[in-house]
C-alpha positions as CSV (number, residue, x, y, z in Angstrom):
1,M,151.1,67.4,54.8
2,N,148.3,65.9,56.8
3,D,144.8,67.4,55.5
4,V,142.8,66.3,58.5
5,N,139.9,68.9,59.1
6,P,139.7,69.9,62.7
7,R,136.7,68.8,64.5
8,P,134.2,71.5,64.3
9,P,133.3,73.1,67.8
10,A,130.7,71.1,70.0
11,D,127.2,73.0,69.8
12,P,126.3,74.3,73.3
13,P,123.9,72.6,75.3
14,P,120.5,73.3,75.0
15,L,118.6,76.2,76.7
16,T,116.9,73.2,78.7
17,A,120.5,72.2,80.4
18,S,120.9,75.7,81.7
19,V,121.2,76.4,85.6
20,V,118.5,79.2,84.7
21,F,116.1,77.2,82.8
22,R,116.1,74.5,85.4
23,L,115.6,76.4,88.4
24,G,113.0,78.2,86.7
25,T,111.2,75.4,85.7
26,L,111.8,73.5,88.8
27,G,110.6,76.8,90.7
28,S,107.5,77.2,89.2
29,V,106.4,73.3,89.7
30,V,107.7,73.5,93.6
31,T,105.5,76.9,93.9
32,A,102.7,75.2,92.7
33,R,102.7,72.4,95.0
34,F,103.5,74.9,98.0
35,T,100.8,77.2,97.1
36,E,98.3,74.2,97.0
37,A,99.7,72.9,100.6
38,L,99.2,76.5,101.7
39,A,95.5,77.0,100.5
40,A,94.6,74.4,103.3
41,L,95.8,76.8,105.7
42,G,94.1,79.9,104.0
43,L,97.5,80.9,102.9
44,K,99.5,82.0,99.7
45,P,103.1,82.2,99.8
46,K,103.8,85.8,100.2
47,H,101.5,85.5,103.4
48,V,104.3,83.1,104.6
49,G,107.1,85.5,103.6
50,L,105.9,88.0,105.3
51,M,105.6,86.1,108.4
52,V,109.3,84.7,107.7
53,A,110.1,88.4,107.7
54,L,108.4,89.4,110.9
55,D,109.8,86.4,113.0
56,S,113.6,86.8,111.4
57,G,113.2,90.3,113.1
58,A,113.1,92.3,109.7
59,P,112.1,95.8,110.3
60,P,108.2,95.8,111.4
61,S,107.0,99.0,109.5
62,Q,104.6,98.1,106.5
63,L,107.1,100.1,104.4
64,E,110.1,98.9,105.6
65,L,108.9,95.4,105.0
66,A,107.7,96.0,101.6
67,R,111.3,97.3,101.0
68,T,112.4,94.1,102.7
69,M,110.2,91.6,100.2
70,A,110.8,93.7,97.5
71,V,107.0,94.3,96.8
72,A,104.7,97.2,96.9
73,P,103.5,98.5,100.1
74,S,100.0,98.1,99.0
75,L,100.8,94.4,98.9
76,V,102.3,94.4,102.4
77,V,98.8,95.9,103.4
78,A,96.8,93.4,101.9
79,L,98.8,90.7,103.2
80,A,98.8,92.4,106.5
81,D,95.2,92.7,106.9
82,H,94.6,89.1,106.0
83,L,97.0,88.0,108.6
84,Q,95.3,90.2,111.3
85,Q,91.9,88.5,110.3
86,I,93.3,85.1,111.0
87,G,94.9,86.6,114.2
88,A,98.3,85.9,112.9
89,V,100.0,89.4,113.1
90,D,99.1,92.4,115.3
91,R,99.4,95.9,114.4
92,V,100.3,98.6,116.7
93,R,101.6,102.2,116.6
94,D,105.2,102.4,117.4
95,P,105.8,104.2,120.6
96,A,108.9,106.2,119.0
97,D,106.6,107.4,116.2
98,R,102.8,107.4,116.7
99,R,102.3,107.9,112.8
100,R,103.9,104.3,112.1
101,Q,102.3,101.0,112.3
102,V,104.3,98.2,113.2
103,L,103.5,94.3,112.4
104,A,104.2,91.7,115.0
105,L,103.6,88.0,114.7
106,T,101.4,86.8,117.2
107,G,101.6,83.1,119.1
108,T,99.1,81.8,116.9
109,G,101.4,83.8,113.8
110,R,104.1,81.3,115.4
111,A,102.2,78.3,114.9
112,L,100.8,79.0,112.1
113,L,104.5,79.7,110.8
114,A,105.4,76.2,112.4
115,D,102.5,74.7,110.6
116,C,103.9,76.0,107.1
117,T,107.6,75.0,107.6
118,A,106.4,71.6,108.5
119,L,104.5,71.7,104.9
120,A,107.7,73.0,103.1
121,R,109.8,70.2,104.9
122,R,107.0,67.5,103.4
123,L,107.5,68.8,99.9
124,D,110.8,68.7,100.7
125,E,111.2,65.1,101.1
126,E,108.7,64.8,98.3
127,L,111.0,66.8,96.1
128,T,114.4,65.2,97.2
129,A,113.1,61.6,97.5
130,S,115.2,60.3,94.6
131,L,118.8,61.9,96.1
132,G,120.8,60.2,98.9
133,A,121.7,62.2,101.9
134,S,124.9,63.7,100.4
135,E,123.1,65.1,97.5
136,R,120.5,66.5,99.6
137,E,123.0,68.1,101.7
138,A,125.1,69.3,98.8
139,L,121.9,70.5,97.3
140,R,121.2,72.4,100.3
141,R,124.2,73.7,100.8
142,T,124.6,75.3,97.0
143,L,120.9,76.7,97.2
144,G,122.1,78.2,100.2
145,V,125.2,80.1,98.9
146,L,123.3,81.1,95.4
147,G,120.8,82.4,97.8
148,V,123.3,84.3,99.9
149,E,124.6,86.0,96.7
150,A,120.8,86.7,95.8
151,G,120.4,88.6,98.9
152,L,118.0,86.0,100.2
153,P,118.1,84.9,103.8
154,T,119.3,81.6,104.9
155,G,117.6,80.3,107.2
156,D,120.7,78.7,108.5
């Protein structure tokens, strides 16, 4: 009979090899870079999120936007206050319900959103500079699938 001991099971990969850890850590780095770039425009990422929600046709009331963005209604009010001060959004009474205020992206807001998009694209180029074209496309598609599963807008 053969007394060879079976090979012990391999150790699981370390936490730092997990997708969750890598995406979370990379997300922190990318968020910091995006936040720094947006500061030159007087914005924070949540301001951009609100403008994106408005541009995508999300429900325009502040309360509905808070639900869509999964944030407190008071945060949407503060974000909208800032965006209104810089001329990026208008608050108007809903003609169907005068008690309700709705937000609308202005021409200035659309131009500002285009500037934010250009910043994001520049950061995308920096982040993915070491990848080939097919790898960049695969990453974009994969993140799109994961985003859809998480309930995020695709942007495609």
